[in-house]
Biotite code that builds the C-alpha atoms (Angstrom):
import biotite.structure as struc

atoms = struc.array([
    struc.Atom([0.000, 0.000, 0.000], chain_id="A", res_id=1, res_name="MET", atom_name="CA", element="C"),
    struc.Atom([2.808, 2.410, 0.826], chain_id="A", res_id=2, res_name="ASN", atom_name="CA", element="C"),
    struc.Atom([4.324, 1.670, -2.566], chain_id="A", res_id=3, res_name="THR", atom_name="CA", element="C"),
    struc.Atom([1.144, 2.798, -4.338], chain_id="A", res_id=4, res_name="ARG", atom_name="CA", element="C"),
    struc.Atom([1.083, 6.063, -2.388], chain_id="A", res_id=5, res_name="ILE", atom_name="CA", element="C"),
    struc.Atom([4.756, 6.664, -3.167], chain_id="A", res_id=6, res_name="LEU", atom_name="CA", element="C"),
    struc.Atom([4.236, 5.973, -6.880], chain_id="A", res_id=7, res_name="LEU", atom_name="CA", element="C"),
    struc.Atom([1.187, 8.263, -7.014], chain_id="A", res_id=8, res_name="ALA", atom_name="CA", element="C"),
    struc.Atom([3.069, 11.080, -5.275], chain_id="A", res_id=9, res_name="ALA", atom_name="CA", element="C"),
    struc.Atom([6.015, 10.654, -7.642], chain_id="A", res_id=10, res_name="GLY", atom_name="CA", element="C"),
    struc.Atom([3.733, 10.778, -10.668], chain_id="A", res_id=11, res_name="ALA", atom_name="CA", element="C"),
    struc.Atom([2.147, 13.995, -9.404], chain_id="A", res_id=12, res_name="MET", atom_name="CA", element="C"),
    struc.Atom([5.553, 15.607, -8.992], chain_id="A", res_id=13, res_name="LEU", atom_name="CA", element="C"),
    struc.Atom([6.679, 14.653, -12.480], chain_id="A", res_id=14, res_name="LEU", atom_name="CA", element="C"),
    struc.Atom([3.518, 15.689, -14.319], chain_id="A", res_id=15, res_name="THR", atom_name="CA", element="C"),
    struc.Atom([4.293, 19.448, -14.512], chain_id="A", res_id=16, res_name="PRO", atom_name="CA", element="C"),
    struc.Atom([7.753, 18.694, -15.894], chain_id="A", res_id=17, res_name="LEU", atom_name="CA", element="C"),
    struc.Atom([6.267, 16.814, -18.812], chain_id="A", res_id=18, res_name="GLY", atom_name="CA", element="C"),
    struc.Atom([4.015, 19.763, -19.623], chain_id="A", res_id=19, res_name="ALA", atom_name="CA", element="C"),
    struc.Atom([6.957, 22.085, -20.352], chain_id="A", res_id=20, res_name="VAL", atom_name="CA", element="C"),
    struc.Atom([7.483, 22.775, -24.049], chain_id="A", res_id=21, res_name="ALA", atom_name="CA", element="C"),
    struc.Atom([11.067, 21.600, -24.397], chain_id="A", res_id=22, res_name="VAL", atom_name="CA", element="C"),
    struc.Atom([11.260, 22.148, -28.152], chain_id="A", res_id=23, res_name="ASP", atom_name="CA", element="C"),
    struc.Atom([11.023, 25.963, -27.830], chain_id="A", res_id=24, res_name="THR", atom_name="CA", element="C"),
    struc.Atom([14.092, 26.329, -25.581], chain_id="A", res_id=25, res_name="PHE", atom_name="CA", element="C"),
    struc.Atom([17.653, 25.690, -26.590], chain_id="A", res_id=26, res_name="THR", atom_name="CA", element="C"),
    struc.Atom([20.724, 26.265, -24.503], chain_id="A", res_id=27, res_name="SER", atom_name="CA", element="C"),
    struc.Atom([22.236, 28.288, -27.338], chain_id="A", res_id=28, res_name="LEU", atom_name="CA", element="C"),
    struc.Atom([19.326, 30.685, -27.824], chain_id="A", res_id=29, res_name="HIS", atom_name="CA", element="C"),
    struc.Atom([16.944, 30.731, -24.839], chain_id="A", res_id=30, res_name="PRO", atom_name="CA", element="C"),
    struc.Atom([15.670, 34.141, -25.946], chain_id="A", res_id=31, res_name="GLU", atom_name="CA", element="C"),
    struc.Atom([13.662, 32.326, -28.644], chain_id="A", res_id=32, res_name="GLU", atom_name="CA", element="C"),
    struc.Atom([11.389, 30.906, -25.924], chain_id="A", res_id=33, res_name="ALA", atom_name="CA", element="C"),
    struc.Atom([10.243, 34.437, -24.974], chain_id="A", res_id=34, res_name="ILE", atom_name="CA", element="C"),
    struc.Atom([7.259, 35.577, -27.063], chain_id="A", res_id=35, res_name="PRO", atom_name="CA", element="C"),
    struc.Atom([7.436, 38.753, -29.123], chain_id="A", res_id=36, res_name="ASP", atom_name="CA", element="C"),
    struc.Atom([5.915, 41.674, -27.255], chain_id="A", res_id=37, res_name="ASN", atom_name="CA", element="C"),
    struc.Atom([3.257, 43.449, -29.267], chain_id="A", res_id=38, res_name="THR", atom_name="CA", element="C"),
    struc.Atom([2.365, 46.367, -26.974], chain_id="A", res_id=39, res_name="ALA", atom_name="CA", element="C"),
    struc.Atom([3.180, 49.725, -28.558], chain_id="A", res_id=40, res_name="LYS", atom_name="CA", element="C"),
    struc.Atom([4.947, 52.357, -26.511], chain_id="A", res_id=41, res_name="VAL", atom_name="CA", element="C"),
    struc.Atom([5.498, 56.000, -27.396], chain_id="A", res_id=42, res_name="ALA", atom_name="CA", element="C"),
    struc.Atom([8.910, 56.472, -29.063], chain_id="A", res_id=43, res_name="PRO", atom_name="CA", element="C"),
    struc.Atom([11.638, 58.108, -27.024], chain_id="A", res_id=44, res_name="ASP", atom_name="CA", element="C"),
    struc.Atom([15.151, 59.335, -27.736], chain_id="A", res_id=45, res_name="ARG", atom_name="CA", element="C"),
    struc.Atom([16.487, 55.758, -27.601], chain_id="A", res_id=46, res_name="TYR", atom_name="CA", element="C"),
    struc.Atom([14.118, 54.291, -30.196], chain_id="A", res_id=47, res_name="THR", atom_name="CA", element="C"),
    struc.Atom([16.595, 54.613, -33.080], chain_id="A", res_id=48, res_name="ASP", atom_name="CA", element="C"),
    struc.Atom([19.441, 53.223, -30.960], chain_id="A", res_id=49, res_name="LEU", atom_name="CA", element="C"),
    struc.Atom([17.286, 50.289, -29.888], chain_id="A", res_id=50, res_name="ASN", atom_name="CA", element="C"),
    struc.Atom([16.402, 49.595, -33.538], chain_id="A", res_id=51, res_name="LYS", atom_name="CA", element="C"),
    struc.Atom([20.110, 49.546, -34.420], chain_id="A", res_id=52, res_name="GLN", atom_name="CA", element="C"),
    struc.Atom([20.787, 47.121, -31.570], chain_id="A", res_id=53, res_name="VAL", atom_name="CA", element="C"),
    struc.Atom([17.900, 44.881, -32.655], chain_id="A", res_id=54, res_name="GLN", atom_name="CA", element="C"),
    struc.Atom([19.094, 44.914, -36.281], chain_id="A", res_id=55, res_name="GLU", atom_name="CA", element="C"),
    struc.Atom([22.680, 44.071, -35.281], chain_id="A", res_id=56, res_name="LYS", atom_name="CA", element="C"),
    struc.Atom([21.514, 41.256, -33.007], chain_id="A", res_id=57, res_name="LEU", atom_name="CA", element="C"),
    struc.Atom([19.358, 39.805, -35.811], chain_id="A", res_id=58, res_name="HIS", atom_name="CA", element="C"),
    struc.Atom([22.284, 40.047, -38.244], chain_id="A", res_id=59, res_name="ALA", atom_name="CA", element="C"),
    struc.Atom([24.428, 38.098, -35.778], chain_id="A", res_id=60, res_name="LEU", atom_name="CA", element="C"),
    struc.Atom([21.788, 35.385, -35.357], chain_id="A", res_id=61, res_name="GLY", atom_name="CA", element="C"),
    struc.Atom([20.189, 36.449, -32.056], chain_id="A", res_id=62, res_name="PHE", atom_name="CA", element="C"),
    struc.Atom([16.385, 36.668, -31.923], chain_id="A", res_id=63, res_name="ASP", atom_name="CA", element="C"),
    struc.Atom([15.716, 40.154, -30.523], chain_id="A", res_id=64, res_name="ALA", atom_name="CA", element="C"),
    struc.Atom([12.047, 40.139, -31.512], chain_id="A", res_id=65, res_name="GLY", atom_name="CA", element="C"),
    struc.Atom([10.605, 42.656, -33.933], chain_id="A", res_id=66, res_name="PRO", atom_name="CA", element="C"),
    struc.Atom([12.790, 45.603, -34.985], chain_id="A", res_id=67, res_name="VAL", atom_name="CA", element="C"),
    struc.Atom([10.539, 48.230, -33.434], chain_id="A", res_id=68, res_name="ASN", atom_name="CA", element="C"),
    struc.Atom([12.857, 50.243, -31.180], chain_id="A", res_id=69, res_name="GLY", atom_name="CA", element="C"),
    struc.Atom([11.322, 48.925, -27.952], chain_id="A", res_id=70, res_name="ASP", atom_name="CA", element="C"),
    struc.Atom([13.873, 47.576, -25.489], chain_id="A", res_id=71, res_name="PHE", atom_name="CA", element="C"),
    struc.Atom([11.633, 44.756, -24.299], chain_id="A", res_id=72, res_name="ASP", atom_name="CA", element="C"),
    struc.Atom([12.304, 41.431, -22.592], chain_id="A", res_id=73, res_name="SER", atom_name="CA", element="C"),
    struc.Atom([13.038, 39.683, -25.887], chain_id="A", res_id=74, res_name="LYS", atom_name="CA", element="C"),
    struc.Atom([15.661, 42.275, -26.860], chain_id="A", res_id=75, res_name="THR", atom_name="CA", element="C"),
    struc.Atom([17.187, 42.150, -23.386], chain_id="A", res_id=76, res_name="GLN", atom_name="CA", element="C"),
    struc.Atom([17.436, 38.344, -23.477], chain_id="A", res_id=77, res_name="ALA", atom_name="CA", element="C"),
    struc.Atom([19.049, 38.416, -26.926], chain_id="A", res_id=78, res_name="ALA", atom_name="CA", element="C"),
    struc.Atom([21.504, 41.082, -25.773], chain_id="A", res_id=79, res_name="LEU", atom_name="CA", element="C"),
    struc.Atom([22.441, 38.967, -22.745], chain_id="A", res_id=80, res_name="ALA", atom_name="CA", element="C"),
    struc.Atom([23.066, 35.977, -25.022], chain_id="A", res_id=81, res_name="GLN", atom_name="CA", element="C"),
    struc.Atom([25.229, 38.152, -27.284], chain_id="A", res_id=82, res_name="PHE", atom_name="CA", element="C"),
    struc.Atom([27.200, 39.317, -24.247], chain_id="A", res_id=83, res_name="GLN", atom_name="CA", element="C"),
    struc.Atom([27.759, 35.718, -23.153], chain_id="A", res_id=84, res_name="LEU", atom_name="CA", element="C"),
    struc.Atom([28.981, 34.826, -26.635], chain_id="A", res_id=85, res_name="SER", atom_name="CA", element="C"),
    struc.Atom([31.557, 37.640, -26.504], chain_id="A", res_id=86, res_name="ARG", atom_name="CA", element="C"),
    struc.Atom([32.803, 37.064, -22.931], chain_id="A", res_id=87, res_name="ASP", atom_name="CA", element="C"),
    struc.Atom([31.190, 40.291, -21.732], chain_id="A", res_id=88, res_name="LEU", atom_name="CA", element="C"),
    struc.Atom([29.339, 40.659, -18.425], chain_id="A", res_id=89, res_name="PRO", atom_name="CA", element="C"),
    struc.Atom([25.866, 39.301, -19.213], chain_id="A", res_id=90, res_name="ALA", atom_name="CA", element="C"),
    struc.Atom([23.739, 42.125, -17.840], chain_id="A", res_id=91, res_name="SER", atom_name="CA", element="C"),
    struc.Atom([21.295, 42.339, -20.744], chain_id="A", res_id=92, res_name="GLY", atom_name="CA", element="C"),
    struc.Atom([21.943, 46.084, -20.768], chain_id="A", res_id=93, res_name="GLN", atom_name="CA", element="C"),
    struc.Atom([23.681, 48.115, -23.457], chain_id="A", res_id=94, res_name="LEU", atom_name="CA", element="C"),
    struc.Atom([26.898, 49.276, -21.815], chain_id="A", res_id=95, res_name="ASP", atom_name="CA", element="C"),
    struc.Atom([29.897, 50.849, -23.572], chain_id="A", res_id=96, res_name="GLU", atom_name="CA", element="C"),
    struc.Atom([31.725, 47.554, -24.193], chain_id="A", res_id=97, res_name="ARG", atom_name="CA", element="C"),
    struc.Atom([28.613, 45.873, -25.561], chain_id="A", res_id=98, res_name="THR", atom_name="CA", element="C"),
    struc.Atom([27.836, 48.827, -27.834], chain_id="A", res_id=99, res_name="ALA", atom_name="CA", element="C"),
    struc.Atom([31.405, 48.736, -29.151], chain_id="A", res_id=100, res_name="ALA", atom_name="CA", element="C"),
    struc.Atom([31.186, 44.971, -29.812], chain_id="A", res_id=101, res_name="GLU", atom_name="CA", element="C"),
    struc.Atom([27.899, 45.483, -31.663], chain_id="A", res_id=102, res_name="LEU", atom_name="CA", element="C"),
    struc.Atom([29.270, 48.476, -33.551], chain_id="A", res_id=103, res_name="GLY", atom_name="CA", element="C"),
    struc.Atom([26.548, 50.937, -32.537], chain_id="A", res_id=104, res_name="VAL", atom_name="CA", element="C"),
    struc.Atom([26.907, 54.549, -31.415], chain_id="A", res_id=105, res_name="GLU", atom_name="CA", element="C"),
    struc.Atom([25.580, 54.717, -27.867], chain_id="A", res_id=106, res_name="GLN", atom_name="CA", element="C"),
    struc.Atom([24.951, 58.487, -27.568], chain_id="A", res_id=107, res_name="ASN", atom_name="CA", element="C"),
    struc.Atom([21.622, 59.271, -29.251], chain_id="A", res_id=108, res_name="PRO", atom_name="CA", element="C"),
    struc.Atom([20.865, 62.861, -30.240], chain_id="A", res_id=109, res_name="PRO", atom_name="CA", element="C"),
    struc.Atom([18.668, 64.892, -27.911], chain_id="A", res_id=110, res_name="GLU", atom_name="CA", element="C"),
    struc.Atom([15.047, 65.273, -29.009], chain_id="A", res_id=111, res_name="LYS", atom_name="CA", element="C"),
])
């Protein structure tokens, strides 16, 4: 009887693990598992810079989501993966070293 209870408890613990969509996550590009954000935000002075970053990341094979100038979770995840690939601190933020590695000008004009 104790064996049946133990087996039932083990099956309950393992059930959520089987429900995870394993095919959408890879260790090389986990940013692909994050859905594209579709909410529109008013453009700011960093919109053009963010578009450049997204374009560069796409060109290098990192899925930064749509090239829309929004620095969303998908862009941040792709930037962190880029940083890991270049032995940079993986902050997911665009610092001076990361901007230089991407080849983007970090100082946007004032609007």
